[in-house]
Backbone as JSON, one array per atom type, in Angstrom:
{
  "sequence": "XXXXXXXXXXXXXXXXXXXXXXXXXXXXXXXXXXXXXXXXXXXXXXXXXXXXXXXXXXXXXXXXXXXXXXXXXXXXXXXXXXXXXXXXXXXXXXXXXXXXXXXXXXXXXXXXXXXXXXXXXXXXXXXXXXXXXXXXXXXXXXXXXXXXXXXXXXXXXXXXXXXXXXXXXXXXXXXXXXXXXXXXXXXXXXXXXXXXXXXXXXXXXXXXXXXXXXX",
  "N": [[0.77, -1.24, -0.05], [0.65, 2.15, -0.94], [1.67, 5.46, 0.4], [-0.08, 7.34, -0.17], [-2.42, 5.91, -0.51], [-2.55, 4.82, 1.88], [-3.31, 7.13, 3.41], [-5.77, 7.63, 2.46], [-7.32, 5.4, 3.07], [-7.39, 5.45, 5.83], [-8.47, 7.75, 6.51], [-10.62, 8.97, 8.21], [-9.91, 8.08, 10.76], [-7.37, 9.53, 10.93], [-8.11, 12.07, 10.73], [-9.69, 12.41, 13.07], [-7.82, 11.84, 15.02], [-6.09, 14.05, 14.47], [-7.63, 16.24, 15.01], [-7.92, 15.73, 17.74], [-5.35, 16.07, 18.72], [-4.62, 18.69, 18.06], [-6.57, 19.99, 19.63], [-5.81, 19.11, 22.17], [-3.4, 20.46, 22.49], [-4.07, 23.21, 22.06], [-5.95, 23.57, 24.17], [-4.23, 22.94, 26.51], [-2.27, 24.93, 26.04], [-3.8, 27.2, 26.44], [-4.17, 27.09, 29.17], [-1.53, 27.12, 30.17], [-0.87, 29.54, 29.28], [-2.65, 31.26, 30.75], [-1.59, 30.64, 33.44], [1.02, 31.2, 33.34], [1.21, 34.0, 32.45], [-0.17, 35.1, 34.7], [1.76, 34.44, 36.68], [3.99, 35.69, 35.77], [3.19, 38.43, 35.82], [2.81, 38.73, 38.62], [5.55, 38.66, 39.41], [7.35, 40.17, 38.01], [8.16, 42.7, 38.99], [9.95, 42.22, 40.81], [13.41, 41.46, 41.08], [14.51, 39.0, 42.19], [12.18, 37.5, 42.52], [11.35, 37.35, 39.81], [13.54, 35.88, 38.74], [13.21, 33.65, 40.29], [10.97, 32.53, 39.39], [11.38, 32.0, 36.64], [13.47, 30.29, 36.83], [12.15, 28.25, 38.09], [10.27, 27.22, 36.37], [11.86, 26.76, 34.19], [13.14, 24.54, 35.17], [11.62, 22.4, 34.79], [12.0, 21.69, 32.16], [14.13, 20.41, 32.09], [13.59, 17.82, 32.75], [13.24, 14.84, 31.17], [10.63, 14.15, 28.71], [9.45, 11.61, 28.57], [10.26, 10.6, 31.11], [8.82, 12.32, 32.88], [6.14, 11.99, 32.15], [5.99, 9.29, 32.89], [6.42, 9.42, 35.44], [4.14, 10.69, 36.31], [2.27, 8.8, 35.88], [1.66, 7.02, 38.39], [0.35, 8.92, 39.82], [-1.73, 10.24, 38.51], [-2.72, 8.36, 36.82], [-3.45, 6.93, 33.43], [-4.01, 8.56, 30.15], [-5.89, 11.37, 29.67], [-5.35, 13.02, 31.97], [-2.61, 12.93, 32.83], [-1.54, 13.86, 30.52], [-2.45, 16.44, 30.04], [-1.46, 17.68, 32.24], [1.4, 17.44, 31.89], [1.96, 18.67, 29.51], [1.0, 21.35, 29.94], [2.92, 22.04, 32.06], [5.37, 22.01, 30.68], [4.82, 24.1, 28.94], [5.05, 26.4, 30.26], [7.5, 27.98, 30.7], [8.48, 29.54, 28.35], [6.25, 31.33, 28.21], [6.28, 32.67, 30.74], [8.68, 33.86, 30.95], [8.71, 35.47, 28.79], [6.59, 37.26, 29.43], [7.68, 38.38, 31.87], [9.84, 39.82, 30.67], [8.66, 41.36, 28.7], [6.92, 43.14, 30.21], [8.9, 44.21, 31.77], [10.1, 45.69, 29.94], [8.46, 47.81, 29.42], [8.08, 51.4, 28.82], [9.01, 53.33, 31.61], [8.21, 56.05, 31.7], [5.68, 55.99, 30.61], [4.04, 54.49, 32.31], [4.21, 55.98, 34.46], [2.95, 58.42, 33.65], [0.34, 57.46, 33.25], [-0.1, 56.72, 35.98], [-0.18, 59.32, 36.95], [-2.56, 60.39, 36.01], [-4.31, 59.53, 37.47], [-4.88, 56.87, 37.41], [-5.51, 53.65, 38.9], [-3.22, 50.96, 40.15], [-3.9, 48.41, 39.22], [-5.41, 49.0, 37.09], [-3.47, 50.38, 35.37], [-1.8, 48.22, 34.81], [-3.42, 46.57, 33.4], [-4.42, 48.0, 31.32], [-2.3, 49.56, 30.21], [0.31, 48.39, 30.71], [0.26, 45.6, 30.13], [-1.02, 45.54, 27.45], [1.19, 46.75, 26.07], [3.28, 44.96, 26.49], [2.13, 42.7, 25.1], [3.09, 41.7, 22.44], [5.6, 40.52, 23.09], [4.69, 38.56, 24.77], [3.05, 37.28, 23.25], [4.93, 36.17, 21.55], [6.2, 34.29, 23.21], [4.13, 32.46, 23.6], [3.92, 31.43, 20.89], [6.36, 30.08, 20.92], [6.11, 28.16, 22.87], [3.86, 26.75, 21.94], [4.77, 25.53, 19.52], [6.66, 23.85, 20.75], [5.01, 22.18, 22.24], [3.68, 20.88, 20.36], [5.36, 18.74, 19.56], [5.78, 17.38, 22.1], [3.14, 16.58, 22.72], [2.89, 14.3, 21.16], [4.5, 12.46, 22.35], [2.97, 11.92, 24.38], [1.27, 9.74, 23.89], [2.51, 7.62, 24.94], [1.47, 7.48, 27.42], [-1.11, 6.76, 26.98], [-2.33, 9.07, 25.99], [-4.26, 11.47, 24.0], [-4.26, 12.01, 20.45], [-1.93, 12.51, 17.58], [0.3, 11.0, 18.29], [-0.26, 8.42, 18.76], [-0.45, 7.36, 16.15], [2.21, 7.53, 15.32], [3.63, 6.04, 17.49], [2.46, 3.56, 16.95], [3.35, 2.9, 14.45], [6.22, 2.81, 14.78], [6.44, 0.74, 16.46], [5.95, -1.46, 15.07], [7.83, -1.8, 13.15], [9.16, -2.79, 9.99], [6.86, -4.38, 9.35], [3.8, -4.23, 7.33], [2.7, -1.14, 6.19], [3.86, 0.18, 8.56], [5.85, 2.23, 8.37], [4.4, 4.02, 6.76], [2.32, 4.74, 8.74], [3.89, 6.04, 10.86], [4.97, 8.06, 9.3], [2.77, 9.59, 8.57], [1.6, 10.43, 10.88], [3.76, 12.06, 11.7], [3.95, 13.82, 9.61], [1.37, 15.2, 9.73], [1.58, 16.31, 12.24], [3.44, 18.26, 11.77], [2.23, 19.77, 9.9], [0.05, 20.82, 11.43], [1.56, 22.37, 13.19], [2.52, 24.44, 11.53], [-0.03, 25.61, 10.71], [-0.94, 26.53, 13.21], [1.05, 28.37, 13.88], [0.76, 30.24, 11.79], [-1.79, 31.22, 12.44], [-1.36, 32.47, 14.95], [0.34, 34.56, 13.96], [-1.55, 35.91, 12.53], [-3.4, 36.64, 14.72], [-1.68, 38.18, 16.18], [-1.4, 40.52, 14.41], [-4.03, 41.4, 14.49], [-4.57, 42.06, 17.2], [-2.56, 43.73, 18.08], [-1.7, 46.98, 18.09], [-0.9, 49.31, 15.53], [0.99, 51.24, 15.97], [2.5, 50.0, 17.98], [3.52, 47.68, 16.61], [5.16, 48.95, 14.69]],
  "CA": [[0.0, -0.01, 0.01], [1.41, 3.48, -0.89], [1.44, 6.35, 1.41], [-1.4, 8.08, -0.29], [-3.37, 5.02, -0.35], [-2.8, 4.49, 3.5], [-3.94, 8.18, 3.92], [-7.16, 7.48, 1.95], [-8.0, 4.39, 3.77], [-7.5, 5.77, 7.2], [-8.77, 9.26, 6.45], [-11.48, 9.21, 9.31], [-9.06, 7.96, 11.96], [-6.37, 10.47, 10.85], [-8.82, 13.42, 10.93], [-10.1, 12.43, 14.38], [-6.49, 12.0, 15.78], [-5.44, 15.38, 14.28], [-8.35, 17.09, 15.9], [-7.61, 15.53, 19.27], [-3.99, 16.49, 18.91], [-4.71, 20.0, 18.04], [-7.5, 20.39, 20.73], [-5.04, 19.06, 23.47], [-2.25, 21.42, 22.51], [-4.75, 24.35, 22.35], [-6.39, 23.66, 25.63], [-3.25, 23.1, 27.51], [-1.59, 26.19, 25.77], [-4.59, 28.3, 26.97], [-3.91, 26.94, 30.68], [-0.29, 27.5, 30.47], [-0.76, 31.12, 29.21], [-3.22, 31.93, 32.03], [-0.87, 30.48, 34.65], [2.21, 31.8, 32.91], [0.97, 35.35, 32.49], [-0.33, 35.34, 36.11], [2.95, 34.35, 37.5], [4.84, 36.84, 35.27], [2.65, 39.74, 36.45], [3.26, 38.79, 39.92], [7.04, 38.44, 39.88], [8.29, 40.94, 37.29], [8.62, 43.98, 39.66], [11.05, 41.82, 41.71], [14.5, 40.59, 40.46], [14.65, 37.78, 42.79], [10.95, 36.87, 42.22], [11.48, 36.88, 38.47], [14.56, 34.85, 38.61], [12.82, 32.27, 40.84], [9.83, 32.1, 38.58], [12.01, 31.5, 35.37], [14.39, 29.15, 37.12], [11.21, 27.01, 38.57], [9.7, 26.75, 35.18], [12.81, 26.11, 33.45], [13.67, 23.05, 35.74], [10.61, 21.41, 34.26], [12.36, 21.4, 30.86], [15.43, 19.4, 32.3], [13.13, 16.56, 32.87], [12.59, 14.41, 29.85], [9.19, 13.95, 28.66], [9.19, 10.08, 28.95], [10.37, 10.37, 32.58], [7.77, 13.2, 33.44], [4.93, 11.18, 31.98], [6.05, 8.06, 33.6], [6.35, 9.89, 37.02], [2.75, 11.19, 36.59], [1.32, 7.77, 35.86], [1.11, 6.59, 39.72], [-0.35, 10.01, 40.39], [-2.89, 10.61, 37.81], [-3.11, 7.26, 35.85], [-3.3, 7.1, 32.1], [-4.95, 9.21, 29.35], [-5.91, 12.77, 29.61], [-4.89, 13.83, 33.01], [-1.17, 13.16, 32.76], [-1.16, 14.53, 29.16], [-2.66, 17.99, 30.26], [-0.45, 18.15, 33.32], [2.73, 17.6, 31.3], [1.86, 19.73, 28.42], [0.79, 22.56, 30.69], [4.17, 22.34, 32.79], [6.24, 22.19, 29.7], [4.42, 25.24, 28.22], [5.18, 27.59, 31.12], [8.72, 28.8, 30.62], [8.49, 30.73, 27.33], [5.2, 32.44, 28.51], [6.55, 33.34, 32.13], [9.93, 34.44, 30.67], [8.35, 36.73, 27.9], [5.73, 38.07, 30.06], [8.46, 39.35, 32.58], [10.68, 40.59, 29.73], [7.7, 42.42, 28.21], [6.58, 44.04, 31.15], [9.9, 45.2, 32.25], [10.41, 46.57, 28.84], [7.4, 49.01, 29.06], [8.58, 52.62, 29.27], [8.5, 53.95, 32.84], [7.39, 57.26, 31.54], [4.18, 55.73, 30.15], [3.64, 54.06, 33.51], [4.22, 57.25, 35.45], [1.93, 59.23, 33.11], [-0.96, 56.72, 33.68], [-0.47, 56.94, 37.36], [-0.3, 60.67, 37.1], [-3.75, 61.0, 35.52], [-5.26, 58.93, 38.36], [-5.39, 55.44, 37.21], [-4.96, 52.87, 39.94], [-1.99, 50.22, 39.65], [-4.45, 47.3, 38.38], [-5.94, 49.52, 35.65], [-2.25, 50.66, 34.66], [-1.22, 46.87, 34.42], [-4.24, 45.84, 32.3], [-4.84, 49.01, 30.18], [-1.12, 50.05, 29.58], [1.56, 47.36, 30.54], [-0.02, 44.33, 29.33], [-1.06, 45.68, 25.98], [2.5, 46.96, 25.53], [3.94, 43.72, 26.65], [1.5, 41.71, 24.23], [3.81, 41.26, 21.29], [6.56, 39.61, 23.67], [4.05, 37.61, 25.46], [2.47, 36.35, 22.12], [6.07, 35.35, 20.93], [6.44, 33.3, 24.17], [3.05, 31.55, 23.37], [4.2, 30.74, 19.79], [7.43, 29.15, 20.98], [5.46, 27.03, 23.63], [2.91, 25.89, 21.15], [5.51, 24.6, 18.57], [7.19, 22.76, 21.47], [4.05, 21.3, 22.71], [3.19, 19.94, 19.32], [6.1, 17.5, 19.57], [5.68, 16.78, 23.33], [2.13, 16.04, 22.68], [2.98, 13.23, 20.45], [5.05, 11.42, 23.19], [1.84, 11.64, 25.3], [0.69, 8.55, 23.5], [3.22, 6.8, 25.87], [0.37, 7.16, 28.64], [-2.56, 6.6, 26.22], [-2.85, 10.35, 25.55], [-4.88, 11.54, 22.67], [-3.57, 12.59, 19.45], [-1.28, 11.78, 16.53], [1.38, 10.23, 18.63], [-0.63, 7.04, 18.39], [0.03, 6.84, 14.82], [3.73, 7.27, 15.41], [4.06, 4.84, 18.26], [1.86, 2.3, 16.32], [4.17, 2.58, 13.26], [7.4, 2.37, 15.19], [6.43, -0.4, 17.23], [5.75, -2.48, 14.13], [8.79, -1.48, 11.9], [9.18, -4.1, 9.05], [5.54, -4.94, 8.86], [3.16, -3.59, 6.29], [2.17, 0.16, 6.64], [4.5, 0.68, 9.82], [6.36, 3.32, 7.88], [3.27, 4.9, 6.46], [1.65, 5.17, 9.95], [4.64, 6.95, 11.49], [5.2, 9.33, 8.48], [1.37, 10.14, 8.46], [1.63, 11.13, 12.19], [4.91, 13.12, 11.83], [3.64, 15.04, 8.73], [0.16, 15.84, 10.41], [1.81, 17.36, 13.41], [4.31, 19.3, 11.21], [1.19, 20.78, 9.25], [-0.75, 21.53, 12.45], [2.39, 23.47, 13.77], [2.64, 25.7, 10.62], [-1.33, 26.24, 10.84], [-1.17, 27.19, 14.54], [1.97, 29.65, 13.82], [0.02, 31.23, 10.89], [-2.97, 31.69, 13.14], [-0.8, 33.37, 15.81], [0.64, 35.71, 13.15], [-2.87, 36.73, 12.33], [-3.75, 37.2, 15.99], [-0.9, 39.21, 16.56], [-1.77, 41.69, 13.57], [-5.53, 41.78, 14.9], [-4.55, 42.63, 18.49], [-1.36, 44.64, 18.34], [-1.88, 48.42, 17.51], [0.03, 49.52, 14.45], [2.1, 51.98, 16.57], [3.41, 49.03, 18.6], [4.06, 47.01, 15.6], [6.29, 49.73, 14.11]],
  "C": [[0.89, 1.24, 0.04], [0.88, 4.37, 0.11], [0.17, 6.97, 1.1], [-2.68, 7.1, -0.18], [-3.66, 4.74, 1.23], [-3.59, 5.74, 3.97], [-5.52, 8.11, 3.61], [-7.87, 6.54, 2.88], [-8.26, 4.52, 5.27], [-7.88, 7.27, 7.47], [-9.54, 9.68, 7.73], [-10.58, 9.24, 10.59], [-8.08, 9.12, 11.97], [-6.91, 11.86, 11.23], [-9.21, 13.5, 12.54], [-8.72, 12.67, 15.29], [-5.86, 13.38, 15.66], [-6.24, 16.45, 15.08], [-8.03, 17.06, 17.39], [-6.29, 16.16, 19.67], [-4.06, 18.16, 19.02], [-5.53, 20.55, 19.23], [-6.69, 20.18, 22.09], [-3.95, 20.09, 23.59], [-2.87, 22.9, 22.75], [-5.29, 24.57, 23.77], [-5.27, 23.81, 26.74], [-2.22, 24.45, 27.28], [-2.52, 27.43, 26.48], [-4.32, 28.19, 28.58], [-2.65, 27.4, 30.84], [-0.08, 29.13, 30.19], [-1.38, 31.85, 30.37], [-2.23, 31.82, 33.22], [0.54, 31.29, 34.54], [2.26, 33.54, 33.03], [0.7, 35.92, 34.03], [1.04, 35.42, 36.76], [4.04, 35.42, 37.04], [4.4, 38.08, 35.98], [2.94, 39.87, 37.93], [4.61, 38.92, 40.42], [7.89, 39.5, 38.98], [8.82, 42.22, 37.95], [9.79, 43.42, 40.52], [12.17, 40.97, 41.0], [14.5, 39.3, 40.99], [13.33, 36.96, 42.49], [10.87, 36.55, 40.76], [12.4, 35.84, 38.1], [14.06, 33.28, 39.11], [11.68, 31.68, 39.91], [10.39, 31.42, 37.21], [12.81, 30.23, 35.6], [13.45, 27.88, 37.46], [10.84, 26.41, 37.19], [10.62, 26.18, 34.25], [13.33, 24.68, 33.82], [12.7, 22.17, 35.16], [11.14, 20.91, 32.89], [13.52, 20.4, 30.89], [14.94, 18.04, 32.56], [12.73, 16.06, 31.6], [11.27, 14.01, 29.85], [8.74, 12.68, 28.99], [9.07, 10.16, 30.43], [9.27, 11.21, 33.22], [6.56, 12.52, 33.31], [4.91, 9.97, 32.75], [5.89, 8.27, 35.16], [4.79, 10.31, 37.37], [1.8, 10.08, 36.64], [0.74, 7.27, 37.28], [0.19, 7.67, 40.27], [-1.67, 10.19, 39.87], [-3.49, 9.47, 36.84], [-2.82, 7.51, 34.49], [-4.39, 7.95, 31.52], [-4.81, 10.76, 29.44], [-5.27, 13.66, 30.63], [-3.35, 14.07, 33.08], [-0.65, 14.0, 31.63], [-1.37, 16.06, 29.5], [-1.68, 18.44, 31.39], [0.95, 18.48, 32.79], [2.85, 18.65, 30.38], [1.89, 21.13, 29.06], [2.26, 23.03, 31.32], [5.09, 22.6, 31.71], [6.0, 23.53, 28.89], [4.76, 26.52, 28.97], [6.22, 28.55, 30.84], [8.69, 29.84, 29.61], [7.48, 31.87, 27.76], [5.56, 33.36, 29.77], [7.69, 34.25, 31.71], [9.59, 35.71, 29.79], [7.46, 37.64, 28.51], [6.64, 39.03, 31.1], [9.22, 40.23, 31.73], [9.88, 41.73, 29.19], [7.27, 43.28, 29.04], [7.6, 44.88, 31.76], [10.58, 46.08, 31.03], [9.55, 47.79, 28.51], [8.17, 50.18, 29.44], [8.2, 53.18, 30.41], [7.63, 55.16, 32.8], [5.92, 57.05, 31.31], [3.45, 55.28, 31.52], [3.17, 55.13, 34.42], [3.15, 58.18, 34.94], [0.55, 58.74, 33.33], [-1.28, 56.94, 35.12], [-0.75, 58.49, 37.64], [-1.8, 61.25, 36.74], [-4.86, 60.14, 36.59], [-5.55, 57.44, 38.31], [-4.64, 54.55, 38.29], [-4.01, 51.68, 39.29], [-2.83, 48.98, 38.89], [-4.84, 47.77, 37.08], [-4.58, 49.87, 34.85], [-1.65, 49.26, 34.05], [-2.12, 46.33, 33.23], [-4.53, 46.78, 31.09], [-3.5, 49.67, 29.54], [-0.01, 49.04, 29.57], [1.49, 46.29, 29.86], [-0.25, 44.5, 27.96], [0.29, 45.94, 25.47], [3.33, 45.87, 25.5], [3.44, 42.61, 25.65], [2.32, 41.05, 23.36], [4.91, 40.13, 21.97], [5.84, 38.4, 24.31], [3.45, 36.6, 24.44], [3.79, 35.56, 21.53], [6.25, 34.18, 21.9], [5.33, 32.15, 23.81], [3.35, 30.8, 22.08], [5.27, 29.75, 19.93], [6.88, 27.98, 21.79], [4.63, 26.13, 22.79], [3.64, 25.01, 20.31], [6.17, 23.44, 19.68], [6.22, 21.79, 22.05], [3.53, 20.33, 21.66], [3.86, 18.59, 19.41], [5.91, 16.72, 20.92], [4.34, 16.0, 23.47], [1.98, 14.64, 22.09], [3.62, 11.99, 21.43], [3.99, 11.07, 24.28], [1.13, 10.29, 25.05], [1.38, 7.46, 24.36], [2.13, 6.45, 27.1], [-0.88, 7.14, 28.21], [-3.19, 7.99, 26.2], [-3.44, 10.44, 24.2], [-4.04, 12.16, 21.71], [-2.83, 11.71, 18.26], [-0.12, 10.89, 16.95], [1.03, 8.77, 18.67], [-0.26, 6.42, 17.24], [1.49, 6.62, 14.68], [4.21, 6.07, 16.13], [3.7, 3.56, 17.61], [2.81, 1.94, 15.11], [5.47, 2.18, 13.74], [7.54, 1.16, 15.92], [6.3, -1.59, 16.39], [6.66, -2.41, 12.79], [9.15, -2.96, 11.35], [8.02, -4.58, 8.85], [4.88, -3.85, 7.95], [2.55, -2.21, 7.09], [2.87, 0.77, 8.03], [4.95, 2.07, 9.38], [5.42, 4.51, 7.6], [2.58, 5.52, 7.66], [2.55, 6.27, 10.72], [4.92, 8.18, 10.62], [3.8, 10.07, 8.48], [1.29, 10.97, 9.81], [2.56, 12.26, 12.19], [4.41, 14.17, 10.91], [2.33, 15.87, 9.16], [0.6, 16.87, 11.31], [2.68, 18.5, 12.72], [3.26, 20.46, 10.48], [0.41, 21.53, 10.38], [0.33, 22.73, 13.07], [2.49, 24.64, 12.95], [1.2, 26.31, 10.7], [-1.29, 27.03, 12.21], [-0.19, 28.46, 14.51], [1.41, 30.59, 12.93], [-1.17, 31.87, 11.72], [-2.53, 32.63, 14.27], [-0.25, 34.6, 15.19], [-0.51, 36.57, 13.03], [-3.37, 37.39, 13.64], [-3.0, 38.3, 16.29], [-1.11, 40.6, 15.72], [-3.15, 42.2, 13.92], [-5.38, 42.4, 16.39], [-3.45, 43.41, 18.96], [-1.63, 46.04, 17.54], [-0.67, 48.6, 16.54], [1.26, 50.31, 15.12], [3.21, 51.07, 17.23], [4.17, 48.23, 17.77], [5.33, 47.7, 15.0], [7.38, 49.87, 15.17]]
}
């Protein structure tokens, strides 16, 4: 069976696994963004707090994904729970770091001007600092998403959803019929998803960033 014949014969299964893969990455990225931006906004004013936040989230990346998923099995079992936990943890570092960098890069004169017209600190953060730091934050989100695309495939090790099942199924049957086709189909689908997500982020950046900031 040729590769194109394999795709045609397994079209529905591949579409379902592609949807599940994209959904898992998107949901975990949303969670990582919420947590990462919150951590960044709470620590960016303190050098020690910022360093601790970055170091803590960076330490997660030193743990191999297979090891982290394996350690989560006794605590969370198999399936969605360890997948979501691992992906969210892996997605934190770029978001936290870029949130801190972006907020620290805001011109202090703009913050002082906002405070000078009577804006309280929460309003300054929400209406001045975060909008100006948004391009940096979005860059961190883009980096995290690309990273999670690959990590999500490894989540098949703990019965997680997504295209990793195609890859693992193919690699475990190397030498048999359609083994290469299965691994190749899963790999190419992940690559296409990564490109589509990145294009979506570019569009989001253009729609949510004012022209003055982009310039």
